C-alpha positions as CSV (number, residue, x, y, z in Angstrom):
1,M,-5.6,0.5,-31.4
2,K,-3.7,2.7,-33.6
3,N,0.0,3.6,-32.4
4,V,-0.1,1.0,-29.7
5,S,2.4,-1.7,-29.3
6,A,1.5,-5.1,-27.7
7,K,5.1,-5.5,-26.8
8,K,5.3,-2.0,-25.1
9,I,2.0,-2.7,-23.0
10,W,3.6,-5.9,-21.7
11,L,6.7,-4.2,-20.9
12,G,4.8,-1.3,-19.2
13,I,3.0,-3.9,-17.2
14,K,6.2,-5.8,-16.3
15,A,7.7,-2.6,-15.0
16,A,5.0,-1.5,-12.9
17,F,4.4,-5.1,-11.5
18,P,7.0,-4.7,-8.5
19,I,5.6,-1.4,-7.6
20,T,1.9,-2.7,-7.2
21,I,2.9,-5.8,-5.1
22,P,2.5,-3.8,-1.6
23,I,-1.1,-2.8,-2.8
24,L,-2.0,-6.3,-3.6
25,F,-1.1,-7.7,-0.3
26,G,-2.6,-4.5,1.4
27,W,-5.8,-5.3,-0.4
28,I,-6.1,-8.8,0.5
29,F,-8.2,-8.8,3.8
30,V,-10.2,-5.9,2.3
31,G,-10.9,-7.4,-0.8
32,L,-12.0,-10.7,0.4
33,T,-13.8,-9.1,2.9
34,Y,-15.8,-7.4,0.4
35,G,-16.6,-10.6,-1.5
36,V,-17.6,-12.5,1.4
37,L,-20.1,-9.6,2.6
38,M,-21.4,-9.8,-1.1
39,N,-21.9,-13.5,-1.0
40,D,-23.7,-13.2,2.4
41,L,-26.1,-10.7,0.9
42,G,-26.8,-13.2,-1.9
43,Y,-24.5,-12.1,-5.0
44,G,-22.2,-14.6,-6.1
45,P,-18.5,-14.3,-7.2
46,L,-19.7,-13.0,-10.8
47,W,-21.4,-10.3,-9.3
48,S,-18.9,-9.3,-6.9
49,M,-16.3,-9.0,-9.8
50,L,-18.6,-6.7,-12.0
51,F,-19.4,-4.4,-9.0
52,S,-15.7,-4.3,-8.6
53,L,-15.2,-3.8,-12.2
54,L,-17.8,-1.1,-12.7
55,C,-17.3,0.8,-9.2
56,F,-13.6,0.3,-8.5
57,C,-14.0,2.2,-5.2
58,G,-13.4,-0.1,-2.4
59,G,-14.6,2.2,0.5
60,M,-17.7,3.1,-1.2
61,Q,-18.2,-0.4,-2.3
62,I,-18.3,-1.8,1.3
63,A,-20.4,1.4,2.6
64,A,-23.0,0.6,0.2
65,I,-23.6,-3.0,1.4
66,P,-25.6,-2.2,4.2
67,M,-27.6,0.3,2.3
68,M,-28.1,-2.6,-0.4
69,A,-29.5,-4.6,2.3
70,A,-31.7,-2.1,3.7
71,G,-33.2,-1.5,0.2
72,F,-31.8,0.1,-2.5
73,D,-32.1,4.0,-2.9
74,P,-30.5,5.4,-6.3
75,L,-30.6,8.9,-5.1
76,L,-28.9,8.5,-1.8
77,M,-26.2,6.0,-3.4
78,F,-25.5,8.4,-5.8
79,I,-25.3,11.1,-3.5
80,M,-23.1,9.3,-1.1
81,S,-20.8,7.9,-3.8
82,Y,-20.3,11.5,-5.4
83,F,-19.3,13.0,-2.0
84,V,-17.4,9.9,-0.8
85,N,-15.2,9.8,-3.8
86,F,-15.0,13.5,-4.2
87,R,-11.3,13.5,-3.6
88,H,-10.8,11.8,-6.9
89,T,-11.4,15.1,-8.4
90,F,-8.3,16.7,-6.9
91,Y,-6.7,13.4,-8.1
92,G,-7.1,14.3,-11.6
93,L,-5.9,17.8,-11.3
94,A,-2.9,16.4,-9.6
95,L,-2.1,14.0,-12.7
96,L,-3.1,16.4,-15.4
97,E,0.5,16.9,-16.7
98,K,1.8,13.2,-15.9
99,Y,-1.4,11.8,-18.0
100,R,-1.3,14.6,-20.7
101,D,0.4,12.2,-23.4
102,T,-1.3,8.8,-22.5
103,A,-3.8,8.6,-25.3
104,P,-5.4,6.0,-25.8
105,F,-5.3,4.9,-22.2
106,K,-6.5,8.0,-21.1
107,P,-10.3,7.3,-20.5
108,F,-9.1,4.2,-18.7
109,L,-6.9,5.8,-16.6
110,I,-9.5,8.2,-15.7
111,Y,-12.0,5.8,-15.3
112,A,-9.8,3.5,-12.9
113,L,-8.2,6.5,-10.7
114,A,-8.7,5.6,-7.2
115,D,-6.5,6.3,-4.0
116,E,-3.9,3.6,-4.6
117,P,-3.4,4.2,-8.4
118,F,-3.3,7.9,-7.8
119,S,-0.5,7.0,-4.9
120,L,1.6,5.1,-7.3
121,A,1.3,7.4,-10.2
122,V,2.3,10.0,-8.0
123,S,5.2,8.3,-6.1
124,A,6.6,6.0,-8.7
125,K,9.3,7.1,-11.5
126,P,8.4,5.6,-14.9
127,P,11.5,3.7,-16.6
128,S,13.1,5.2,-19.8
129,E,11.5,2.3,-21.7
130,P,8.7,1.9,-22.8
131,E,7.0,5.3,-22.6
132,P,5.4,6.6,-19.5
133,K,2.0,6.1,-20.9
134,Y,2.6,2.2,-20.9
135,F,3.9,2.3,-17.5
136,Y,1.0,4.2,-16.0
137,F,-1.6,2.0,-17.9
138,G,0.3,-0.8,-16.3
139,L,-0.1,0.1,-12.8
140,T,-3.6,1.1,-13.3
141,L,-4.4,-2.2,-14.8
142,L,-3.0,-4.2,-12.3
143,T,-4.5,-2.7,-9.4
144,Y,-7.9,-2.8,-11.2
145,L,-7.4,-6.4,-11.9
146,Y,-6.1,-7.2,-8.5
147,W,-9.2,-5.8,-6.7
148,A,-11.8,-7.5,-9.0
149,A,-10.1,-11.1,-8.5
150,L,-9.9,-10.4,-4.9
151,S,-13.5,-9.5,-4.7
152,G,-14.5,-12.8,-6.8
153,L,-12.3,-14.8,-4.5
154,G,-13.6,-13.4,-1.2
155,S,-17.3,-14.3,-2.6
156,V,-16.1,-18.2,-3.5
157,L,-14.6,-18.3,0.1
158,G,-17.8,-17.1,1.5
159,S,-19.9,-19.7,-0.2
160,I,-17.5,-22.5,0.6
161,I,-16.9,-21.6,4.1
162,T,-19.6,-21.1,6.5
163,F,-19.2,-18.8,9.3
164,D,-20.7,-15.7,11.3
165,T,-19.9,-12.4,9.2
166,T,-21.1,-10.1,12.2
167,G,-18.6,-7.6,12.5
168,L,-16.9,-8.4,9.4
169,D,-18.0,-5.3,8.0
170,F,-15.6,-3.4,10.5
171,A,-12.9,-3.6,7.7
172,L,-14.4,-0.6,6.3
173,N,-13.9,1.2,9.4
174,A,-10.4,0.1,9.7
175,L,-9.6,1.1,6.3
176,F,-10.8,4.8,6.9
177,I,-8.8,4.9,10.3
178,V,-5.7,3.6,8.6
179,L,-6.0,6.2,5.6
180,F,-6.9,9.0,8.3
181,L,-4.0,8.0,10.4
182,Q,-1.9,8.5,7.1
183,Q,-3.1,11.8,6.6
184,W,-2.6,12.6,10.5
185,K,1.2,12.0,10.2
186,E,1.8,15.0,7.9
187,K,1.4,18.2,10.1
188,N,-0.1,20.0,7.2
189,N,-3.1,18.0,6.7
190,R,-4.0,18.1,10.3
191,P,-6.1,21.1,10.2
192,A,-8.3,19.3,7.5
193,C,-8.6,16.3,9.8
194,I,-9.7,18.3,12.7
195,V,-12.4,20.2,10.4
196,G,-13.4,16.7,9.3
197,I,-14.1,15.1,12.7
198,A,-15.6,18.6,13.9
199,V,-18.0,18.8,11.2
200,T,-19.1,15.2,11.3
201,L,-19.7,15.2,15.3
202,L,-21.9,18.5,14.7
203,S,-24.0,16.7,12.0
204,R,-24.3,13.8,14.1
205,I,-25.7,16.0,16.8
206,I,-27.9,18.0,14.9
207,F,-29.3,15.6,12.3
208,G,-28.9,12.3,14.3
209,S,-27.4,8.9,13.6
210,T,-29.6,8.0,10.2
211,V,-29.0,10.8,7.7
212,F,-26.0,12.9,9.3
213,L,-23.6,11.7,6.7
214,V,-24.7,13.7,3.6
215,P,-25.1,16.8,5.6
216,A,-21.4,16.5,7.2
217,L,-19.9,15.5,3.5
218,V,-21.5,18.7,2.4
219,G,-20.3,21.0,5.0
220,M,-16.8,19.6,4.8
221,L,-17.0,20.1,0.8
222,I,-18.0,23.9,1.8
223,I,-15.5,24.8,4.5
224,F,-12.6,23.1,2.1
225,W,-13.7,25.2,-0.9
226,L,-13.6,28.2,1.1
227,G,-10.4,27.4,2.7
228,R,-8.8,25.8,-0.3
229,N,-5.6,28.0,0.1
230,K,-5.2,27.2,3.8
231,L,-6.5,23.8,4.4
């Protein structure tokens, strides 16, 4: 790649590594769980890693497992993926300035922009050397590889260790509960949290337990858009 230094790439990864360690440890259980569940569905380590490398959206990946088991519906999967990960659009807007001069890494930074890389990019201060783009690339690359590796390792463990996986997919519920509680800690975020709960419960009552999710996501999107200056 033109105007890219291999030495600076290494320095960027080296500078980013200590900051990504909490993400690595925080992902251990969720990543391994995803791999085990994929193996239980009949997908081996390579498939699990491939899904993680192509999708890189842990919550939606785990949510997709029961959907795949019930019969793959491309349209429903697309709609759910879009709305579940719609927040990534706002992540991109928040990082426009920081990612302005990140060529040629920008396409990868956009592709792999998820919750954890976003939180690190927003909160971490790049070192003086090398240039910030190498640091941001290091942050994103490491988290990207962590998730793929843990997915593959989980699938390997699932094929070696035979145990009842019933209830293991509750890791997804636990993940979203933790994310919700993190948002609830900030008083400014609480109105949005209440809106999310209210719209979901109302959608559940109106549409039933089978198809309530998409209407709930659409409803939240409309309300948040209309109240974007207040919520």
